[in-house]
Structure formats: structure tokens, C-alpha cells
N, C-alpha and C positions, 0 to 999 in steps of 0.2 A: 504494500500500500504506500502511495507517495505521501510525502510530508504535507502537501496541500490538502489531500483528502482527509488525512488525520485531523488537520486543523478545522476543516468544515464540520466533521462529525463532533468534535469537541465543542464547537460553538453551538451546534444544534442541541447537544445534551445539556449544556448550561442553560439554554433557552427554555427547555422543558422544566428544569429545576426552578428557574425563575418564575415561570408561569404557575407551577405548583404552589410555591410559597405565597404568591399574591392572591391566589384564589381559595386559600384555606378559609373556611367559615370562621367568623369571630366566636370566641368562647364567651358564653353568657354567664354573668355572675349568679351564684346561687342566692335564693331569697334569704334575707336577713331574718333572724328570729327575734320576736318580742316575747319575753317570758312574763306571764301574768300570775299573780297570787290573788285568788278571789275567794270571798266568803261562800260557804255552801249555799246560801240563799240566792245566789246569783246563777246557779248552775242551769236551771231551766231556761231562763231568759238568754243566757250566753250561748246556749246551743244554737240559737238563731243569730245572735249578735256577732259572734266570732267569724262564722263563714261569710257574713256580709262585709265585715271589715277586711278579710283576706281578699274577697272579690274586688273590693274597692282599692286595695293596695297590693298589687300583684307581686311586688318585691318584698313583701313581709309575710312570714309564717308565724302563727301564734302558738305558743306552748303555754298551757294553762294548768295551774295547780290549785285544787279546791281544798278547803279545810276551814276549821273554826278560825274566826278573825284573830283571836288572841294567840293561837298557835302559830299562825302565819306571821304575825307581828314579831313573835319571839325568834322565828327562823330568820327573818330579815335582820334583826338585831345581831344575830350570830354570824351574819355574812352570807346567807343564801343568795345565789345569783338570780335576783329578781329585778325586773325592769319596772313593773307597774304593780302597785298594791291597791286592792279594792276590798276593804273590809265592809262589814255591814253597819258600822258606826264610824263616822268621821273622827270621833274621839281617839280611835286607835291610831290614826294618822297624826293627830295632834301630839300624842305621846311620843311618837317617833321623831316628830319635828322638834320637840323640846330637847331631844338628845342629838340634834344635828344630823339625823339619818334620812331626811327628806330633802330632795333637791329644791332649793328655794324657788318659789313662784309657781310650782307645778300642782299644788293642792287644789282640788275642786270638789264642790258638792254638786252632784249631778242628778240625784233623785232622793225621794224619801218614801216612807211607808208607815203603816200603823201596826199596833199590837192587837191581836185578835184572839178570841176564845174559840177553840175548835173541838169537834167531836168526830168520831168515826162514822162512816156511812152504813156499816153493817148492823150496828146496835142502836136502839133509841137513846137519845141524849137525856141524861137525868135532869137537865135544866135547859132554860131557853135563853138566858141572858146573864151577864156578869153580876147583876143584882141578886140573882138566885143563889149565888155562891155563899151568901150570908145565912140563908135559911134552909137550904136543901142539903141533905146528907149525901156525900159522894164517897166512892171508894178511894180513887186516886186521881190526882191532877198532875200532869207532866209539864215540867219547864226545863229550860236549858240550865246546865251547870254554870253558875256565875263565875266560876274559876276558870272555865275553858271557853265560854261562848259569850258573845255580846248580847244575843237574845236572852240568855239567862240573866245577865245583869239587869236588863230592862224589865224583864218579867218580875224579878225580885223587887225592883223599885215600885212596880205597880202593887204587888202584894203588901209591901210595907206601907205605902201611901194610903191604901184602902183599908189598912188594919186587918187584912186577911191573913197575914203571915203567921200569927199565933193561932188564929181560928182554924187554918188548914195545915198546920205544922206537921201533923201525923199523916196527912194525905198526900203531901208533895213527894213526887219521885223525880229524879234528875236524869236528863239525857246529856251526853257529852256535847252535843250540838243540836241544831234545829232538826236535822234529818233523823236523829235518834228520837227526838220528841215526837215527830210525825209517826215514826214506826211504833212507838209505845201506844199511841192513840189508835192507829189503824189496826193494830193487832188485838185491841181490846184490853191491853195490859194496864191502861189508864182510861178512865171515863172521859177525861177532858185534857186539853193541853193549851198552852199559851205560847204562840209563836208570832213571827211577823206575817203580815198578810201576803208578802211575797213568797213565803214558804208554803202557804196553804193553797194559793190560787193555782189551779191546774192539776192538783193532786186529786185523783178520782176516788181515793179511799178516805178523803177528809172533807168535812163541810165546816164552814164558818158559821158560828152561832151568833156572835156579837163582837163589836169592836170595843176595846178597852178605852176608857176616857183618856183623851189626849193629855190632860193636865196631870195625870197620875204617874208620869214617867218623863224622862228626858226625851227631846225630839229624836226621832229615828231618821237620820240623814246619812245616805250612802255617799262616801267620799272616795276620791281616787288621787293618787300622786305617784310621781316618779321617785324611787328611793335610791339611797346611796350606793347600792350594789349594782345599779343599772349599767348594762353594757351597750344598750341600744337606746340612747336618750332621744334621738330624733324619732325613732319608731314609737317609743313610748308617748311622745308628744302627739303623734298622729292618732294614736288610739284614744288618748284623753279628749282630743278635739272631736273625734268621731262619736263619742258618747253624747255629746251635746247637740248633734244634728237632729232636725225635726223627725226624720224617719226613725231613728233609734229611740228618741224620746217617746214616740207613739207606741213603738214595740214594747218598751219597758212598762208603759201604762197598761198594756194588755196583760202583763204578768204581775200586776198588783203594786206597781210603783206609782208614786206621786211625782208630778213635775215640780221642780224647785225653781223659784223665781230668782235665778242668779245668772249673770252674764256668762255664757259659755265661751270664754276667750282662752285659747290654748297658748302654750309656751311659744310655738313657732309664730303665731300671729302677733304676740306681744313683741317678740324680738324684731319682727319686720317693722313694727311701728316705732322702735327705738332709734 
């Protein structure tokens, strides 16, 4: 083979390599993860909220951890890799904020609810209203454990304010969290229970008998914030903003939440205005 032919073949080969390099398809970045720690009472609503958020943010995947608010708060204090904290009481966020464990300016109140008296659907309820608790004998009434759950703390406030704590002392049984209270009532192990309306709405084994007086306990406000262990602060901000959109607020109301009259301005929006 002549030297000139070898040169032509070499140039053609290099041309093929060059073409191959330039036509290689670009590598797409994998979706970023936002890790959410949410109260058990949010589980039913978030089965719809989270897929909507992911559909609206194609570059974000949500990882969610459910549990009692106080347990999740303790895990965050200990350094669990959480981006967004959603307890069932904004006071849980306030306590972390006092310890410097919440990213400044990210705390929001996005919904509220009420405390309700419940019974199971399988057996007749021994009473019809909260007033009947003073006069009608019952076997057991289930509430959340105030040491492990926010709903337990609020239910305890109600019993104490209404002077029912001593009257029902021997009838009270505790569940570790709201789901445990629902199970005790649904299975007939307790005649009645006290939970958030958000816990009871949509549960086919539970019916709501009455609403507890609003002035008998602290307001039940659902809060959200980005916490100190966050690895995806921008994604966390997107999720916090998303909770305030009209579509999600309407969905939350379908699940027993109340709308809170607070401007839903997120971290990203405020930074743009600065």
C-alpha cells in the first residue's frame, strides 16, 4: 500500500471518530431528591399531594418518612438527613427554631384542623356529643400519648380544660400516635377516641360524633420548614411554595384541613424580591 493511500485511510478513520464523538447523546442529570419528614396525619392527603408535586417538578423525586411529630423532631435534632419537616403542630417547628435547627425564613403555617370525638362504625356509639362524656358511662376512650404525639398533647389539654381528666382517668387508654388511636376505636378496643379531624376524614371504619370546643385547647396549625440537615434547600423551597397553591389548598380541605389566612410566600420568591 502506498504512503498516500495510508494517509487517506487514516484521515477517513479520524473523521469517523470525530463524527462519533459529536453525535453522542447528552447525559441527562438524575432527578434530585427532597426528603420529607411528615406527621402521620398527613399520610392520606400526601398520597395525592406528592405525585402532583413530582409531576409539576420533573427534576425532583420525593422521599417521605411518616411518624409521630415528636419522634421526627427528635430525629432531626440528632442529625437525620431531612430537607423538609411537616409536623402536625407548628409548635414542634418553633422548638427546633429556638435551638437554631430551622433555616431562617422558611417556616410557614399552611393549614389547620380541629379536634374531634370519634367512634367506630361497627358498634353503636355510647354517646352523641362531647357533653355526654360528663354523664354517660363508657368503657374506654383512646387518645394519643402526650409523650410521643402532638395529638395526644392537644387531647390532654382538652380533657384538663373541660375537667374531664379526673372524671375519665380510669377510662383513658393511650395510643402511641393518631393511627394507633384510630385502630383502638375501629377494633372496638375503645368506645371512643379523640383525634384530629384530618385523621378521621376518609377512614371508613371511623365516624365523627362531635367537634371539641375550639377554646379548650391550643390552635391546631400545621407548619412546614426547611431544617438544618437539608441537602436540597432549593427543592425544599419549591415544595413549601407548592403547599400554598390554590389546587393543593383545595385538596387539603377535602381531607379535613382548614385554610389558614397567611400569605403563602416561599423562600425563592422572597429572595427574588430582595
